[in-house]
N, C-alpha and C positions, 0 to 999 in steps of 0.2 A: 381502549379495549379494554373487554370486561375480563377480568384475572380469575373468575369463578369458574365460567365455561370452558370446557374441553376446546381446546386448541382446533382451528379451522383451516384446511385451505386454504380460503380467501383471505383469514389473517394472515397467512402466511408471506403471501404475493400483496398484501398491501403493506408487511413491512420490506420484503425483499423486492419489489417492484420500483418503487423510489433509488432504491439503492444502487440495484443493478444499471439503469437509467443514467444516474450522478456518475456513477462508477464505470463504467465503459466510456463517459465522455472524458476522463480524466487521460486515456492513453488514446484517444483520439484526438485530443491537443498535440499530445506530443508526436502523432502521427503528420497532423498538419505542419509540425517544426520541421520532421523530415521532408514531408511533400515540398513544402516551400522553397528549400535549398535541394532537395533532391535534381530541381529543375533547374538549378545553375549550373554551368558547364564543368566544374571542379567536384570529384566526390568526395575530397577533402572534407568539403561544408559538411556533408550527411556524416561523416565519424567524428566531427566537431561537436556539432549536435549531439548526435548520441555520447559521444565522451562528458558533455556538458551534463546532461540529464544524468548521464552513472554517477557524478560526481555529486549532484544535489540528490538524486534517489541515495545516495551514502551518507551524506551529511545531515541533509532532513529526516528522511527517512530511520537514521538512528535514535531520534527523538520519536518513533512513532509509539513508542509506550506513550506518550501524551495522547494521544487518541485511543489506543487500545487500554490502559490502564482506565483512564476516564471512564469508557463503555462499563468496563467491570462494574468498578464502585458507584458510578450510577445505579446501573440495572440492578444491584444487588440492592441498594438503597430504596429505589424507585420498586421492587418486588416488595421489599419489606413495610412499604409506608412509611419510610425514615425520611421526613422533610428536614430535619436538622442535618442529618449528614448529608443529604443531597446539596444543600444549601454552603455546606462547608466545604465537599469535594467540589464543586462549581469554583469556587473563591479560589480555592487553592490552585487548581489547576488553570487556571486564565494566569494568575500570578506568577506561577513556574512555567508557563510559556512564553510570555512577553521576558523573563528573567533569562531565560535559555535563547531566546532570541538574539537579544542585546548581544549577550557573550558571543556567540556564533561569529558575528559580525568584526566585533573586534581580534577574534581567533582566525579571521578569513584568510591572511596572506598565506601564513603556515599550513593551514587545512590545502588550500587550493595548490601552491608549489609542492606539497606532501602527494597529492593526489596526480599531479602531471608526472609525477618520478615514477609512480607507482603502475602506472596506464602506459608509459613508453611505446608513445608512438610516435608517429614522424614528427619532424620541425613544424611544417604547415600548420597538421592536424592540434598540436599542442599551443601554437600560437592562438590559431581561432579560439581552442577550445579554454586558453586562460581571458579573451578577449569576453567571452561568454560567462566565463564562471564570475571574473569581478564584479559585474552590473548585478548579474543573479543574486549574488550573496546577501545582498541589502533587503531580499525579500525575507528574509528570516524571522523576524519577528511575525509576520505577518502568516507566515506559511504554518507556524509552531500554534498562534492562536486558530487558525481551521483545522486542525488535526485536534483538537482541543471540543472548538464547536462540534465536531464532528461526533467525535466520542459523545457528547452531552447529550445530543439530539439522539444518537441512537440506543442509550441507555434509555431515555426517556420514552423511548417506542415512536420516535417522531419523527419520521423517516423522510417524510416530507419535506422538512427542513432542510435535510442534509440534500436534497435533490434542488429545491430552492439556490443554496449556497455554491452547490457544484455547476448547475445551471450557470449563473452569473459570472462565476471564475471563467468558466472555459470557454461560454462565448465570446466573454470579452476579448481570452486570449487570442481567440484565433481569429477576430475582427480584428486587431490588433497584429498581429502576425502579418496578415494579408499585406493591412496598411504599411509597416515599417518594411517588411522585407520585399515586395511584388510591388507595392506602391511607391516608396521612399527608396530601393534598393541600398537597406542598409546590412544587409547579409546577417550572419550569425547575432550581430550586435543587436539588430532587429528583433530577433527572436528571445533574447533575453532581455530586454527593455519592455517588450510585450508582456512577458509574464511577471514582470516585477511590477508592473502596474496594474496588472488583475488579479494579483494577489491583495494585494492592501484593498483595493475595491472590494474584492470576497471578504477580506479581514471586516472591512468596515459594515458588511453586513451582516455578517455573524452576531457584531454586538448590538447590530439593530433588532436582531431576531428573538437576540436574549435576554432585552434591556429590562422586560417586566422580572424575571428570575432574577437579574443580579442586581437590581433595585429591592429586591424582596428581600437577597440573601445580605446585600448592605445592613440595611433597615435591620434585620433579625439577628444575624449574627454576633455572637458572643467572641469577642476577638482572643480572648485568651483561646479559646477551644480551637477556633481557629487553626492558631500555632499549639494546639495539643502536642505533646512530644509522642505521645504513643500513636495518634494519627498520623504524626508527620512520618514516622518510623515505617508504619504500616505501608504508606503513599509509596517512599522512597525502595522501600523493599521490593515490593510490586514493582514498580517503574525500575529498579534496578535489573530485575530478572529479565523484566521484556525489553530492554536497552542491550542485554546481552545477546537474547535470541534475535532479533531485530539487528543487531551487529551483523551476527554468523549471516543469517540468511542475505542482507546487502552484501557481504565480502563475497557470498558465493556467486551470487549474480554481477556483481565488479569482478570477481575472478574470470567468469565466462568473455566476458566483454573485453579484458586487459588480454585474454587468449586471442581472441579475435583479431586484436589489433595486431599481434605478434604474426598474422598470417599474412597482413598484405590491406590495403586501403580499402577494396575492391570486397576483398571476405568481410572485413568490418562494419562496412554500409549492408553488404545482403546479410547480414547477423543480425545488425541494427533495425533492419525491415520486420526480420522473422522475429526479433524479440520484443516489437511493439505488436506482434500479433499474440504473443502467449500475453501481454500486458492486457491485449482486452479481453482475453479469456481468464487471466486472474481476476482483473475486475468486475467483468461479469459475473462470473462465479462467485467473487465474494458479496455479491448481493446475498445470498444464503447464509453464507458464512457470518456475516454481518447481524443476520436475522437471527441467528441461533446464539450470538452472542449477546443479544437484547433478552430472547426468550427463555434462554438456558438460566440465564441470568437471574434473570427475575424468578424465575421457578426455584433456583438453587438459596438466592436470597428471602423466599416467602418457604421454603423447605417442604416444596409439595411436589415428590419426586415421580410421578404418574406425569406431571405435568410436564417435568424436565425431561422425559424420555420418550413423551410423545412431541416435543416441541424438536429432539434431535432426531425421529423418524421422518415428520415431515419436511424439515428444512434440507435432510440429506435425500430424500427421494426427488425432489425439486430440483435440486442440484445435478442429481445423477442426470435428469431427463435433460435439464439444460447444455449439460458437458456432452451429451451425446450429439443434441443438435449443433452444437458448436463445431465438433470432428464431422459431421458430415459436411458443414458450411465449407469447411478447410479445403473438404476433399474435391470437393465439385469447384469452388469457387475462389480456391486460395490463388492461383495465377493470375487471375482478374484481379484480385485485391492487390496484390505485390506490384500489378502495372501502375498502380494507382500510387505509387510511392516514389516512382522515378521512370526516368525514360532513359539510363545510362543502360546500355546493354547487356556491358558483362555482369553489371550488379545484379541486373535482371533474371540473367542467365544462371548465375551462381545462386539466388536466391530460391529459385526454381528446384534446382538439385536437391537442397535440404528440407524443402518444402511439407515432405512426408513425415518427418520426426514433428511435425506442429500438428498433424491429424491424430496422432498417438496422446498428445500431451493433456488433451482436456479430460479423458478419462482417466488418468494417471493422477492428474493434479487436484481433482475435485475431493478427496478424501481428507488431504495433509489440509485443505482450508476449510473444510468442516471441522474438523479434530481442533483446529486452530481459534476459530470461533467460539467450539465448548469450553477449552480450556480459560480465554479470554473473558467470557463470561463468567465463569464461576469464580475466577480469579485463582487457578493452579500455577503460579505465574514461574517457580520454582520446578516443576516438571515439564511445563514449556520449555524453559533454558536449557535444560538436561538432556531434553529431546532434542533440541536444536546443536547443542553443541556435538552429540554424538554424529548424528546425522551430517553436519558438515564436515567433520572429522574423514567420514567415510567417503563421504562426496570427492571432498580431495585427493583422497587414497586413490580414488577409480578415477580420477583426471590423470593423475601422474601416468597411469597404465594408459589409458585407453586413447589418449592425445597422440601420441606418438606412436600409436597401432595404428590408428582410425584417420588423423586429423582430424579437420572439422566435424566429420560423423559422429568421430567419439567424443567431440563437444556438445554434440544433442542427446548422446546417448548417458553421458555423466547427469546432465541437466536432468535427466529423463529418471534415472534412477536416482538424482537429489529427490523426487520429488515422490518417489516410492519409498524411500528411507525416512523420510519426514512424517506420513501415514504411519508404520510401521513402530518407530520411535515413541511417538506419541500414543498410541495404540496401547502400547505396553503400559502406560499409566492412566490408562483411562477406567480402570476401575475402583482405581482409589477416588474418583469424584462418586460414583455411586456408594461407594462404603462410608465416605464423608458425608453422605445425602443421609443414609442410613442411621449414624450416629448421631444426626442433629435432631434426627426425629424420634428419638428414644428419651 
């Protein structure tokens, strides 16, 4: 990509398109997980897969800084043409991912037991969830490496490799889901084994795709500089901020699911299906947020204010267009889509009642997604952290009032408010990025 010519719509799509395709495939795997167990006679299986996915969304995505922090550091080094910083960051984050993955396995028992206590579902659902979790936890090193590889590719504007990585991960996962659950009748445990195998295969592919960069970094790196105190502190400070931000985000969605579980197995199963639609929305729109990370991060690293502003405008414009299209899809095809997830009549009817909330969520969510991408790319992690803490606190306060008043409708109203609050709190800090660019240009 030419870094001197003005950014074009085509260039935005060259970055966002592969990410959208790869991102949408992620929740589609979760949808297949739900669908293969959704046609089993007991709705507890759907709830168990939903809670199992929630646990690992919470555990693994708490390490989401490995993807987001990596993208920011790589994008700024890439924009500035600093190959040394790029190589050092690459090795640091890969080593960090492997260490954190092993530590997660060692802490698996207390982590999973604590999660089951917090979620507080029925005995049957909890037992099936535990069966899933104690298998899936072994994928931790592979999963965290995939986060890092994704961040590296996005930061280097090489989103096609992100697509390749996710395509292999998700196609393998879907195929093994069908083989283990439908073919071998392994139930919830089959879903976990399928994911475990798929993630290690994808991680191996990631190492292969980065083999040249890793080899060059190892050959040219100065090991004292690799462990430079100031560089490590900057990495840990940024990752710490993003960790707290992501912890708040995952806790907010975990709270949503936990409240769903307290309303019974049918509501839990229905909400799980609707949240898969929200995930498809989030991952699809994140394509433009990830493009914003790469483009604004590179422009910020190169101190090109006009390029930064154009990246914000173009990525946000296309994100808004896609969000509107997704709202229309949910409006006209939502009931049909829900029917693909389950044949259980009570779950189907309940999900249809609350479907209208999903129609409005794309247009409410897009602004927070785009702002997330901008703050990640430019490295304003402290502001992201503070904004998310405030948004989460207000969300929990709203939920405490809305759920007793409106029940499950209150749950979805609270989720909608959360998306708006995220955008408002980030928007408050946005002028700081522009001010920082002005001061760097002087």
